VEXVEX-143810 format. One record per residue (C-alpha): z, x, y negated; residue in one letter. Coordinates in steps of 0.02 Angstrom, whole numbers, plus 50000, padded with zeros to 5 digits. Layout:
BEGIN
ZXYA;...
//
This chain:
BEGIN
506515045750524M;506545030450625N;505225023250750G;503625032450856R;502045044250779K;500695032650711I;499115035650616E;499245030250445L;497505029850386S;497305019750561A;498435006150500V;497965005750285L;496205005650374Q;496564990050478T;497684981350344A;495884981350198V;494764974950332E;495634961550369A;495964956450195L;494214960850119R;493494944350163P;494724936750052M;494554950449901A;492644946149928D;492954927249921S;494024930649744R;492854941649673G;493964956049689V;493294974149714R;494314982249855L;494115000849868T;494865014049969V;495025031949994A;496235037450163L;496495056950215E;497225058850398P;498905054950389A;500365053450530S;502245050250520C;503485041850621A;504035022650580C;504125003350661D;502145003950684P;502134983250673G;503354984350522A;502194995850435L;500704987150482Q;501364970850400R;502034977850244L;500344987950199M;499624969450234H;500534958650117R;500604975949969L;498504973950002V;498684953549999A;499794955549844R;498664964049736A;497144955949757I;497854939749747E;498464943249576I;497004952949524T;495694941849450S;493884940449495G;492754955149419G;494444963949443G;494644980649587E;495994984649688V;496145001849748H;497195006349925V;497165026949943S;498085039550057L;498295057950011A;499525072350097C;500585079549983I;501645096150011D;502615087650182E;502305067950130G;500955056850162A;500945044349977H;500095028150003V;499495019749840S;499005000349798V;498255001149616T;497664983249553D;496994979049384T;497884961549375G;499144958049265S;500774952049373T;502194966249420P;502874965049583L;503984952749604P;506024960749634P;506164954149782E;504594961649873E;504954976749809L;506474978849894A;505754970750036A;504604988950037A;505904998549998Q;507044992950151R;505364996250279V;505145013350196V;506825020250181E;506845014750368H;505495027050378C;506245042850284G;505195037450123G;505385033249948A;504455017349856V;503775017249671E;503125002849564A;502585005649388Y;501374994749288S;500074999849154D;500764999348970A;499554983048915G;499824975049053G;498314977649137L;498764983549308G;500084990449415A;500275003349566T;501475004249697L;501555021549787G;502695025649949V;502995041550000L;503245044650168L;503775060650279P;502155066850377L;502505068150562S;501685084050664R;
//
């Protein structure tokens, strides 16, 4: 694990609030469910990553669609998911960038799409910091 202890829910809340005007202007419903969780990571890199992932989800979601950001503690990890109802999967280069940041923090990334092409979820699992 690299970096200093940060409150992950605060990082996500900052990203969501910064992007709420973008979602509103596009007619995209932005919802959030965050549990308190701390992890050890580079706060600047993690903030940029979360902002980029939420922004991308908003960009690919049509008006009337939804982007949901969640953070849940599962066993010894913090699981972040960004789910959209868009029709474009995450580009491989963006997924690779996410993996580099998350792996530096000792975590892992998973991505999957709805079989019908209407939605995708990007999951980030980070070790909890006590």
